[in-house]
N, C-alpha and C positions, 0 to 999 in steps of 0.2 A: 367453387369460385370464391375468391377472397374479396370481401367488400368491407372497407373500413377495418374494424378490429375483430370481425367474425367471418366465418366461412358459411357458404350455402352449399348443401349437397348431401350425399349419403352419410349417415352417421352423425350429422350435425343437428342442432335444434331447428325447429321450424322457423322460417323467416316470414314475417308478415309485412307486405307492402300495402300501405293504406293511407288514404287522404281524400280530399274532395277531387272531383273530376277537373275542375278549373280553379286556378289560383285567383279566386274572386277578390280576396283581400288578405292582407297580412293577419288581421284579427281572426278571420275564419280559419286560416291555415294553422295558426297557433292553437285555437280552440280545439280543432279536430286533432292536431298533432299531439298536444299534451295529453288528451284523453287516451288516444291509441298507444302512445308511448308508455303511459302508466299501466295500462292493461297488459301490454306485452311484457313489461318488467315483472308484473305480478305473476304472469303465467310462465315466465322463464323462456320466452321466445325472443328472437331478434326482430327489430323494427326498422323499417325504412319508410320515410315520409314521402308521399306522392302528391303532386299537383301539376297541372299543365299550364304553361305560360301562353300557349297558343293552340287552340283547337282548330287546326287547319282543314279538317275533313268533315266539317259540319254539313248536314243535309241541305240547309238553306243558306243563301248568301246573306240573309238578314239577321241571323242569330249571332250572339256575342261569341267572340273567339278568345278573349282573355287579354291580359295586359301587354302582350307582345314580348319580343326577345329581350331588349335591354331592361325594361321595367320588371319583366317577369323574372329574369335571372337575379336582379338586385333583390327582389322580394324573396326568392328561394334561398339566396345567400343569407339573408337575415333570419329566415326560418331555421335553416341549418344551424346557424350559430346559437340561436335561442334554445332549440330543442336538444342539440348535441347528438344528433343522429344523422346517418346518411340520408341523402335525398335523391329522388329520381323524377324525371320528366321526359316527355316524348319530344323527339327532334324530327322535323319533317323535311328539312333541306340540308344538303351537304355543307352549305356555306354557314350554317348555324352550329355545326358540331364543335368547332374549335372554341367558340365563345362559351357554349354550354359546358364543355369539358373543363373550363376553368372553375366552375362552381359545382356542377352536378356530379355525384359519385357514381350513379348508375344511369347510363344513357339508354333510353327506351326507344326502340324502332317500332312504329305503329304497324299493325297487321297488314294494312293495305299497301305498305311500303317495304315489306320484308324482303322483296326480291330486287330492290333498287341498289345495284352494286355500288354506285358512287356514294350513296348515303351510308351503306355498311362500311365501306372503306374509310370514309371520313370519320365515322364514329370510332372505328378501330384505331385510327392514327392518333386519337386524343390520349391514348393510354388509359382511359377509364374502362371500367367494366361495362359490358353492353348486354342488354336484355332485348331479345327480338320476339315479338308476338307473332305466332304462326298465322299466316294469311288464312282467312276463312275459305279460300279457294284452293288450299294446298292440303295434301295428305301429310301426316306426321313424318313419314319417311323422306319427303321432299325437303324437309328442313336441313337435311345433311348438306345440301348445297349452300345454305346460309352459314352453317358452321365452317365449311371450307373457305368461303369468302372471308369471313372474319379472321380465321386462323392464318390464312395466307397474307392478310393485311396487317398481321402482327398482334391481334387481340388474343390474349391468353385467358382472360376472365370473361366468360360468356354464360348466358342463361337463355333458355327458350321458354316461351309462355303459350299455353293452350288457352284459346278464348272462343272456341266453337267453330263449327264448319257449316257453310251454307247448306240448307236443306230446302230447295225450292226458293220461293220468294218470301222475304220478310220473316225468315225463320232460321235459327241456328240449332244445331245439335252437338253434343259432346261425345266423342269417341274415346271411351276409357281404355279400351284395348290399344287405341292409338297413343294414349299417354305412356303406356308400357313401351311401345315402339320408339317414341321420342326420347324416353329416358335412356334407351340403349345407344343413342347417338353420342353420348358422352357428357355434355354440359348438364348442370342441374335443370330441373323443370319446375316451372311455376304454373299454377292454375289461376286463371282470372275468373274469380267467382261472379262478379257483377256483370261484366260485359258478356259473359256466356248466357245471360238471361235476356239479351237484347232481341227485339224484333226489328232488324235493320230497315229503316225507312218505313216502318209500319204505321206511322202517323202522318204520312204524306211529306210534310216539310220537316219532320223530326223522327227520331228513332223511338219506337216503343219498347216495352219490356215487360218481363214477368218477375219482378224481384222476389216474389213469394217462393220462387223455385231456388233461390240462392242457397239456402241452408242444405237442401237435398243434394245439389251439385257439389257443394263444398265438402259434405261428408263423403261422397263418392270419391272425390279427388284425394282426400286425406287417406282413405282406405286403399286407394291405388298407389300410394307411396310418394306423392309429390313432395318436393323439397321446400316450396314456398307457396304462399297464397297472396293474391292481389285482390284488394277489396276497395272499391270507391265508396266513401261514406260522407254523410253531410248531416248537420243537425236537423235540417228541414229539407229533404230532397225535393219536395214540391216547389220550393222557391229557388232551387239551384239553377244556375245559368247554363248548365249543360248536363246531359245524362240524368235529368230529373226522373226519368222513367225507370231507371235501373239502380241508382244508388241506394244503399241501405242507410236508414237512420243510425246515427252514432250509437244510440243505446242498444239497438238490435245487433249491430256489428260487435260491440263489446260482449254481449251475451253469447253470440255465436262463436266467438273465438274461444271462450271457455269450453264449450262443448267440443270443438274441434281438437283442442289440445288434449282433452281427456280421451277422446277417441284415438288419437295418435299414440298416447301413452299405453292404452289398452292393447294396441297392436304389438307392443314390445319392440 
């Protein structure tokens, strides 16, 4: 998959997609983005900044969702210009895709919406690269239908992301043999390190998590041969406005990336 001035896929350097869950402020985005960009440059890997302008699938109606479409895209545009890197954000409604495509380099389709045909088609028609997160309710093989929808709608730059599969209530598991199956579908595959540690709905009106498991899962994914990693990170996750239970502190994310890049290099 071509993204900006680099490629994601077999034989290419690892790509790291990282940033705060929610675009809480321009200053926060720049703080996290500058740190992650510098670390990725040091390690020789590609970097994509991530933040969400709207968290439309929050557990509670009372939790903050973000700056919204217009203000959020304006913020993301400023971050993109300041950092000089591609940016990504999730799109929840077909009507938002065209506007997002004017700013965002990689449109992300949330896992819960991965089968929404109108949303996939709208994202494809922007001409931008599209990353679809595998639904927690789908097998890896079923993502072939997503690939077909995007392809037939004209999207040639695609990526699929693994982020865990429902295992009863409030629990996700990762199927690493399934990663192999998903990589056989054709598009490059990304592993969502932090969302894979979620306990969905595990705190009643919010999602819980086990971020201490993130390094183990990330090492397994790199060993399995994924082409990209997705990591939500924040200077102080406890104060974050969303995904506080799963985001990694920035200093921990920086340290973990070094270990993962060394692991990938050792695999040859």
